[in-house]
C-alpha positions, 0 to 999 in steps of 0.5 A: 777507317780504311776499306780493309777494316770495314771489310773485316768488320762486315765479314765478322758481323755476317759470320757472327749473325749466322751462328745459330747452333752451339760453338765450341772452344778448347784449350790443352796444355803441357809444360812445353805446349799449348793448343787451342781451337774454335769450332763454329757449328752451323747445323750440318757443317762447321767452320773451325780454326786452331793453333798449337805451339811446341816450345821444345821443338820450335814448331807452330801450327795453325789451321782453318777447316770446314767439316760436315757434322752429325746434326743429331746430338741426342745419341751417344755418337757424334761424328764429323768429317772434313778438310783442314788447311795447315800452316806449319812454321818449324825451325829448320836448319837448311830449308824454308821454315814455313810449309802448307798442307791440305789435310783430310780427316775427321773426329768422333765423340762417344758418350757412355750411355751408362755414365753420360758424363764420360766420353771418348773423343778422337780425331785424325787428319792426314795430308798426303804428299799430293796435298802437301806444298813447299818443302813438306812431304806429308803430315798427320795430326791425331788426338785421343781424349778421355772427357768428363762433363763438369757442367752442361756446357763444359768438359775437362779432359786428358788427351794424348796426341801427336803432330808428325811432319815429314819433309822432302829431305826426310827430316822429321819433326814431332810436335805436341807429342804426349799427354795434355790436360785441357777443357772444352766449352760450348757457347 
């Protein structure tokens, strides 16, 4: 086993042993798109990663992020603020296909007190021009969900979201645009 493999195994072991709070995995699907993500909740902050693929638009995005999260989950409102590093691979005709951006944003979840199985989730991340690199001018990603807690550690949802990517030459790419169905699992 070479040094790179040993380093990766050690890093995974350290990260895996430090995860003491609930972590979350989610996936959302349409006929043309698939989105998935993982969030490792470490108390007052979380480390997340995700990926999406839009077949019709030939756009793949991936992100890793770090966020500060509300550690009190007993109330109806949960909030997180943070930063995500996005990598975007789009099928562009006259430009470099891969772009990078640093996005700022956050998420919230409000669970209805009278119907504690129902919740509303929203997230928004924006990368302005100053934090967008290569041929990218700016981008934003948002999602709204209506969630139903099917089990103590699982939610089914219907979402509406969009990824808007604007390039330096005013070319626009819209990906993951529209309604999707999905599930979130806490483990």
